[in-house]
C-alpha positions as CSV (number, residue, x, y, z in Angstrom):
1,X,138.8,197.8,21.3
2,X,138.3,195.6,24.3
3,X,138.2,191.9,23.8
4,X,134.8,190.5,24.8
5,X,135.1,188.2,27.7
6,X,132.5,185.6,28.7
7,X,131.4,184.9,32.2
8,X,132.5,181.6,33.5
9,X,129.4,180.0,34.8
10,X,129.3,178.0,38.0
11,X,128.6,174.3,37.6
12,X,125.2,173.0,38.7
13,X,125.2,170.8,41.8
14,X,125.1,167.1,40.9
15,X,122.1,166.4,43.1
16,X,120.1,168.8,40.9
17,X,120.8,167.0,37.7
18,X,119.0,163.9,38.9
19,X,116.2,165.6,40.9
20,X,112.7,165.5,39.6
21,X,111.9,168.4,41.9
22,X,114.2,170.9,40.1
23,X,113.3,172.1,36.6
24,X,115.3,174.3,34.3
25,X,113.6,177.1,32.3
26,X,114.2,176.3,28.7
27,X,117.0,178.3,27.0
28,X,118.4,179.6,30.3
29,X,120.5,178.7,33.2
30,X,117.6,179.4,35.5
31,X,116.8,176.5,37.9
32,X,113.6,176.4,39.9
33,X,112.5,174.2,42.8
34,X,109.2,174.4,44.6
35,X,108.3,173.5,48.2
36,X,107.2,174.6,51.6
37,X,109.1,176.9,54.0
38,X,110.9,174.1,56.0
39,X,112.2,172.6,52.8
40,X,113.5,176.0,51.7
41,X,115.8,176.2,54.7
42,X,117.4,172.9,53.7
43,X,117.6,173.9,50.0
44,X,119.4,177.1,50.9
45,X,121.9,175.3,53.2
46,X,122.7,172.7,50.5
47,X,123.0,175.3,47.7
48,X,125.3,177.6,49.7
49,X,127.4,174.6,50.7
50,X,127.8,173.6,47.0
51,X,128.6,177.1,45.9
52,X,131.2,177.5,48.7
53,X,132.8,174.2,47.7
54,X,133.0,175.1,44.0
55,X,133.7,178.8,43.9
56,X,134.4,179.8,47.4
57,X,131.7,182.4,47.3
58,X,128.0,182.6,48.2
59,X,124.9,183.7,46.5
60,X,123.4,187.2,46.1
61,X,119.6,187.9,46.0
62,X,118.7,188.8,42.4
63,X,117.3,192.1,43.7
64,X,120.9,193.1,44.8
65,X,122.6,192.3,41.5
66,X,121.7,195.6,39.7
67,X,123.3,197.7,42.5
68,X,126.4,195.4,42.8
69,X,127.1,195.2,39.1
70,X,125.9,198.7,38.2
71,X,123.2,197.8,35.7
72,X,119.4,198.1,35.5
73,X,117.0,195.4,36.8
74,X,115.9,194.9,33.2
75,X,119.5,194.2,32.2
76,X,119.8,191.5,34.9
77,X,116.5,189.9,33.9
78,X,117.4,190.0,30.2
79,X,120.8,188.4,30.9
80,X,119.2,185.7,33.1
81,X,116.5,185.0,30.5
82,X,119.0,184.6,27.7
83,X,121.2,182.2,29.6
84,X,124.0,184.7,30.4
85,X,123.5,184.4,34.2
86,X,122.8,181.4,36.4
87,X,119.8,181.8,38.7
88,X,118.6,179.5,41.4
89,X,114.9,180.1,42.4
90,X,112.8,178.7,45.1
91,X,109.0,179.0,44.7
92,X,107.0,178.6,47.9
93,X,104.0,176.4,47.9
94,X,101.5,175.6,50.6
95,X,99.0,172.9,51.4
96,X,95.3,173.8,51.1
97,X,92.0,171.9,51.1
98,X,89.4,172.1,48.4
99,X,85.7,172.5,49.3
100,X,85.4,168.7,49.1
101,X,88.2,168.2,51.6
102,X,90.8,167.1,49.0
103,X,94.3,168.2,49.9
104,X,96.2,170.1,47.2
105,X,99.3,172.3,46.9
106,X,99.2,175.8,45.5
107,X,101.8,178.3,44.7
108,X,102.1,181.4,46.9
109,X,103.4,184.6,45.4
110,X,106.7,184.3,47.2
111,X,109.8,183.4,45.3
112,X,113.5,183.7,46.2
113,X,115.9,184.2,43.3
114,X,119.7,183.8,44.0
115,X,122.6,184.5,41.7
116,X,126.2,183.3,42.2
117,X,128.4,186.1,43.5
118,X,131.3,184.9,41.3
119,X,129.2,185.5,38.1
120,X,128.2,189.0,39.3
121,X,131.8,189.8,40.0
122,X,132.9,188.7,36.6
123,X,130.1,190.7,34.9
124,X,131.1,193.8,36.9
125,X,134.8,193.4,35.9
126,X,133.8,193.1,32.2
127,X,131.8,196.3,32.4
128,X,134.6,198.1,34.2
129,X,137.0,197.0,31.4
130,X,134.6,198.3,28.8
131,X,134.3,201.6,30.6
132,X,138.1,201.9,30.9
133,X,138.6,201.2,27.2
134,X,136.0,203.9,26.3
135,X,137.8,206.4,28.6
136,X,141.1,205.6,26.9
137,X,139.5,206.0,23.5
138,X,138.0,209.4,24.4
139,X,141.3,210.6,25.8
140,X,143.1,210.0,22.5
């Protein structure tokens, strides 16, 4: 039997702990920030800089994780929603005016979800270990 290993999660950038702009989805390690496109560029630079400093790796788009790890999209989403995977999301918002001329912000349907490469790599290694153990068991 293979010993169950846990994924070592990346630590969250300190600037996010104090930020009112970033919120965490309860019961997960899913962090969300909202803003316009120009702010997204700065957010992405800062996030990649923090990840490189901590883990030496970058971030993968969440859409790529199933192919890299070798699991279904549903498995990735379930793992993220149960707190087993760290996700950094950016929701795009845009300014608009109401009929009375009041300026408001509304969400667009665009959202970028990024997952630390190091966590994907660890998850992949765990799955490979499980597969190897199964193959050894079947060979006996």
